[in-house]
C-alpha positions in Angstrom: 35.7 -14.9 -32.4 34.8 -18.6 -32.5 34.3 -20.8 -35.3 30.6 -20.0 -35.8 31.1 -16.3 -35.6 33.7 -16.2 -38.1 31.7 -18.5 -40.5 28.8 -16.0 -40.1 31.3 -13.0 -40.8 32.6 -14.7 -43.8 29.0 -15.4 -45.0 28.2 -11.7 -44.7 31.1 -10.7 -46.5 30.4 -13.2 -49.5 26.8 -11.8 -49.6 28.1 -8.2 -49.8 30.5 -8.8 -52.4 28.1 -10.9 -54.4 25.9 -7.9 -54.7 28.5 -6.1 -56.8 27.7 -2.7 -55.9 30.7 -2.0 -53.6 33.4 0.4 -54.4 36.7 -1.2 -55.5 38.4 -0.1 -52.1 35.6 -1.7 -50.0 35.8 -4.7 -52.0 39.5 -5.2 -51.5 39.1 -4.5 -47.8 36.4 -7.1 -47.6 38.4 -9.6 -49.8 41.4 -9.2 -47.4 39.1 -10.0 -44.2 37.6 -13.0 -46.1 41.2 -14.2 -46.7 42.1 -13.8 -43.1 38.7 -15.5 -41.9 39.5 -18.5 -44.2 43.0 -19.0 -42.6 41.6 -18.9 -39.3 38.8 -21.2 -40.2 41.2 -23.8 -41.7 43.3 -23.7 -38.2 40.1 -24.3 -36.4 39.0 -27.4 -39.0 42.8 -28.6 -38.8 42.6 -28.6 -35.0 39.4 -30.3 -34.6 40.7 -32.9 -37.2 43.8 -33.6 -35.2 41.7 -34.0 -31.9 39.3 -36.4 -33.7 42.3 -38.6 -35.1 43.9 -38.5 -31.7 40.6 -39.9 -30.2 40.3 -42.4 -32.9 44.0 -43.4 -32.7 
């Protein structure tokens, strides 16, 4: 997935969890996915930041 797809997936997970109607096991599964997506998104952002700093440098 690319950055935009992962952001959408994370947003979808947040909406599902905010609903508050998920069983505990499903909430844990979604939370785990959200943590992994967050790590991936941070890597995308860090990489983009390095590219921008390189161009500015």
